[in-house]
Each structure stands twice: as C-alpha cells, then as structure tokens.
N, C-alpha and C positions, 0 to 999 in steps of 0.2 A: 612600420611600412618600409622605414630605414633601411632597417632591418635584414628586411627581404630583401631590397636590393641590395647592398654589399653583400650579400649570401651568395646571390646569383651571379655576383662583379667574380668573386673571389672561388666560387666553387665551378666557374665556368673559366676564369683565364679572362676576362673581357678588358677590354682595351680600348682609350676613346678611339674617336671615328672619325676621320676627315670629315664627314658629310655631318656630325652628333652624334650621339649617342655611345653606346659600347660596345663593341665587338668582339667574336674571334671568330675566322676562319678553322671548321672542325673538321673538311674533307676538301683534297683535290686530287682530284682523278690521278693516278700515276700512268695515265694513257693518254696522247692526247690527238690534236687533230691537225692536220696537215692544212696548212694558210692556204694552198689549193683545191680543200674540202668543203674549206666551208667559203660565208657570201664575204666578196671584196672587200667591205665595209671590217673587216679585218684586218690589221696590215701584218700579221702575221700567225704562228700553229697557235694554236690555244688547249690551254686541259680539255677534256672530254665535258667535267659538271664541276663546280667548285659549290660550298655550304657553308656557312655561316650561322654565327647564333648572335642576334641582335639587341640590342636592350638598349628602350626608351625612356627615361625619366617626366614626370610631369614637369612643365615649364623649359623641355631643352627637343630638341626637334630635328629630323632630319629634313637638311638643306633640298632643294629642288634640285636635282640633277636629271641624268640621263646616264643610260651605255647601251652597247652596243648588241644585247645581247638581251633573250626574254628572261622574265625575274621570278621566280618562281616563290610566295612567302608564305609562312606557314604559322600557324595562331600555336601558342606554348602557353603560357602562363600568366597572368597578372589580370592586367584592363584592356578592354578596349582599347585596338588602335587603328587611326586613320590612315592611311595611301591614300593623299591627294595626287590624281594625276593630271596631266594635259595631250592631247594629242598634239603631237607637233604638226603634222598634218594640214588638221584641219583646224587645232585651238579647242575644240570642245571637251570640256570638263568632267569630270570622273571619280568619285570617291568609295574607296570600301572599304568597309567595316572586317578588320579580324577580328575576333572574340570566338567566344566558348563558350556563348550563352542560346540555348534552343530554343531561346523563347526572345530572343532579340533579331535584330537583320543583319548581325554578323554571319560569316563565315569565316571555318580553318584554315582553308588556304584561296589563292587567287595568285594571278600574274601580269606583274604588269609586262605588258608588247615591249619589245626593243625599241628605242629610238624616241619613246617618254617620256616628258619630262613627268619627276617625281617626288612626291615629301613626303614623309609624315611625321604624325605625331600622338600623344597621348589622346583619347578622347577625352572633352572637356570635363576638368577635377577628377582624372583617374593616374594613379601614385605612377604607374610604370607600368611596359606593355616585353615582355618578352613574346619574341620571333623569329623565326629563323628563313632564311632567303637560299635559297636555288639557284645557280646560272650557269647554264648551258647555251653553249660552247663556255668555259669557265671564265668568272672574272677575271679579267687582266686591269688593270688601272690606268694604262695606255684605255680602253675602252671608257673611261669614265667621264666627264665631263660638269663639274661643278654651275650651276647658274650663276651669270653676271645679274644680281636685279635690273638693270634698268635693261640692258640687252632682252631681258625676256620680259619687261612690261615694252618691250616696244614694240615686243614679237604679239604677245597679248594681253593689250590694254583692258581686255574686258576681266581681267583673272586680276587688276592689278593688286585689291587687297590681299587677295590670300597670296601672291610672290610677293609684295612687301613683308608681312610675318613670316615667309619662310624662305626668306633666302639670307643671308649671312653680310654679302654685300654687293 
C-alpha cells in the first residue's frame, strides 16, 4: 500500500498541505467574480471556482479549519474518508463518509457548507484516501482559518475529545 501512496504523490505532484495531508491545485478558473458581486464576507474578488486533489494517509489528518465558501468533496480512490463537521452557528456535529463502497454508508460527493469547522481523516484502519475538493467562489488562503484547539473547545465543549484529536495547536 505504501507504494500506492508514493505513486499517487508522484503522479499528481502532490505537496504537503498546511492543514495536513498532501494536495495539488489542479484547477483555478481564469475568470473572477468581482468583490461587489459576492457576499461581503469575502475581502476581494475571487476566482469563480478552484479544485484540488487531496490525499490523507493513515495516522495523519486534516486539522479543523473553516473557509468562507462551500466546499464539495469528491471520492476518487483508496479507503473511506471521514469528514467531521461542526456547525459554527448551532454546534451540531455531523460526519460524512466518502467512499466508493456500494454496500456501505459512504457517498461519492458531499458538501461542507461555508463557515462550518471541519476536519478529515481516513476511516480507522485505512491506509489512505484520495479525494478532490472543489470550492466556489474559488479558494483563497485569505478565506482560510485554522482552528486553535483551546478556542474551539471553549466554543464547543461537547466536542472536546474530537477537537483535541483533530487540531494541531
């Protein structure tokens, strides 16, 4: 299985992602949306859409973070991926399983709504998950916020164990 991970990293030219795992932006719309035409939460114009490949390996995780756009996740190959979400407004928790198992509970695609805190990890015992993420309006690091563990726990103490496990600082 380790060879498969290295093969995907090499084939797709993946790089370490700041939130964990590996990624490569494989699409950025050449057209932009003017700041006056998108919600005020965006501090400037944005690409219409962006897309990345994203690979998570066993023992690694994508730390809790949030962005200002909806993010559509797509399953490609490997093993199931869990996407953990906390609704910032209500504190409600949900998990999405991305997979290609027609007999399981997974789905090929799912959306994390704008503003939700979310983190991802391979399903327990899985070696890796290769997925894609599409964002519209397009992703910009100015719209990215990495969770700070103690602050997130203070806001959502009912999710302390999960937050401790899926944050980096």
